[in-house]
N, C-alpha and C positions, 0 to 999 in steps of 0.2 A: 804080390806086394814086394816092391823093391826095398831092399835093406837100406837103413841109414848108415852113414859112416861116422863113427864117433872117434874122438881123440881126446886123451887125457892131457890137459895142459898145465895142471898143477894141483896143489891142495891148499887147505887153509893152515897147515902146520900143527894142527892138534893131533895128539896121539892117545891111543888106549894101549898100555904096556909099551910095545915098541912099533906099533902099527898105526899108520896114518888113518884118520877118520874124517867124517864129514866136516867141511865140504870138499868134495872132489870137483875140480872145475873141468867141465867136459864140453867140447863143441859137438854139434850135430851138423853134418854136411858143411863144415866150415863156418858155421854161423857164430854168434856171440856165445861165449862159454856160459854154461848153466851150472848151478850148484846142485850136485847130486849126491845121493847116499848109495854106497855099495852094500848089497845084501849078501854078498858071496865072499866068505873069508878064505876059501880054499884055492882061489885062483888069483894070480898076481898080474897086475898091469903096471907098467913103468911110464914115467913122464914121456909125452910125445908119441906114445904108441897109438896106433889107429886099429879099429876092428869094425866089422859089420855087426849091426844089431837091428832087430825089428822092434818098433814102438807099439806097445799094447796099453789100452785102458784097463783099469782094474774092475773087470766084470767077470762073471762066472764062466761065460762061454769062452774066455780067453785063457783060463787057468791051464788047459792042457798044453799050451804053447809056451809057458813060462819055464824058467830054468829048473824050478824045484817042484815041477808037477808030479814027479814020481814019489814025492816024499809022504804021500798019504792019499786018502780019498779026495775027490774034488772039493768037497765042502770043508775038509780040514785044511787043505792047501789054500783055499780062498780065505779062510779065517786067518792063516799065518800071514798072507800077504796084506790083509786088511790091518792086522796088528802092526806090521812093519810100516805101512803107509801112515798110520796114525802116529807111530814114533817118529818117523822122518819128518812129519809136519811139526811135531813138538820141537824137535831139534832145529828145524829151519826157522821157526818163529821165536826160538829162544827160551821156551818153557822147559826144555829138557836139555841137559848138558850133552854136547856132542860126543865126547868119549864114551860115556856110559850108554847113551842112546844108540850109538852105532854098534857098540858091543852087544847090546840087547837084541838088535836086529840080526847080527851074525849068529847069535845063539838060537834064534828062532829056526833058522835053516841048517844049523850045524850043531848037532846035540853034543859034539865032543869039544866045542869051543870052550876055551877056559876063561870063565868069568870071575876068577878069584881076586882080580884086582880090586873089584868093588861089587862083591856078590850081592849085598844087601840092597844096594841102590837099584841094580839091574833087575833083581827080583821084583822090586816095587814097581819099576817102569813096565815090566811085562804084565804084572797084575793090573795095573791101571789101563794098559792097552786092551787087555781082554775084556775088562769091564766096559770100556768105551765102545768096543765092537759089539759086545752082547747087547748094548742098549738099543742098537738097531736104528739110530737116528743120524747116521754119518753119510756124507755125500762124497764119493770117491771120484767124481767126474773130473776133478782137477789133477789127478794123479796120472803120471806116465811111467811105465816100466820099460826099460830098454834091455831087451833079452838078446844076448849074443847069438849070432848064427855062424856056424854050428854052435850048440849049446856049450860045448867044453872049450871054445876057442878063447874066451875072455870072461870078465866079470859082468854081473848083471847090476843094473843101477835103477834107483827109484828117484823120482823128482816130482815136485808139485805140492799142493796143499789139500788136505782133507778138510771139509767144511761140515757144518751142522745142517741137517735137513729140517730141523725144527723151525717153524715160522717165527719170524722176529716179533718182538713185543707190539710193534705197530700193526703187524698183520692181525694179531689177536684183537687189537682195539678196533680195527676196521670191521672185522667180523662181528664183534660185539655190537657195534653201532647198527650194522645191517640188520642183525637179528632183533635188536630193540625196535627199529623202525618197523619191521615187518610185524612184530607183535602188537605194536601200538596201533598201526593202521588196521590190522586185522581185527583187533578188539573194538576199535571205532566202528568198523563196518558191521560187525555183529551187533553192536548196540543199536545202530541206526535201523537195521533190519528188524530187531526186536521191537523198537518204538513203533515202526510202520505197522507191524502186525498187531500191536496193542490198539492202535487207532482204528484199524479195520474192525476189530472186535467191539 
């Protein structure tokens, strides 16, 4: 797989403490800049810097290739990335503030990260993220993780939106209608067969 070339072109100007947070504007292979979230607090990237990265979807088989794969068992690391993706989605859609949301993600992958600027809110974000992941009804197919190659050459970034895999209310209504129709016609068929049997008797 050929690596993509990423370039940091700017940021949204928001900070946590003294560090810039989501959105980071990053181009992939010279295309339109995308809004991304950095999950790696320990590595620095400067404006206009370029680096190579591999693009991964958030699935279990890709966990060994991601930057923080060595932070625990595959299931633990998968859980961490799913939490980070859920938080990134909340920040991208405006339901979670960017400073605390990005800080929460940094704290997932760096246990020494200082969250004292807003500890209470970050703790709540992490708890909500774990609850959402534990529910087991999230779809991560819209998430892309850009992992630097080699791993220590740059930061890792997450972009995209996590969605719910629970059927929409309209789907439930359609299913209910189908089941009702099957039940109605099945009952009618049974009644007709019973009537025919009674006539023969």
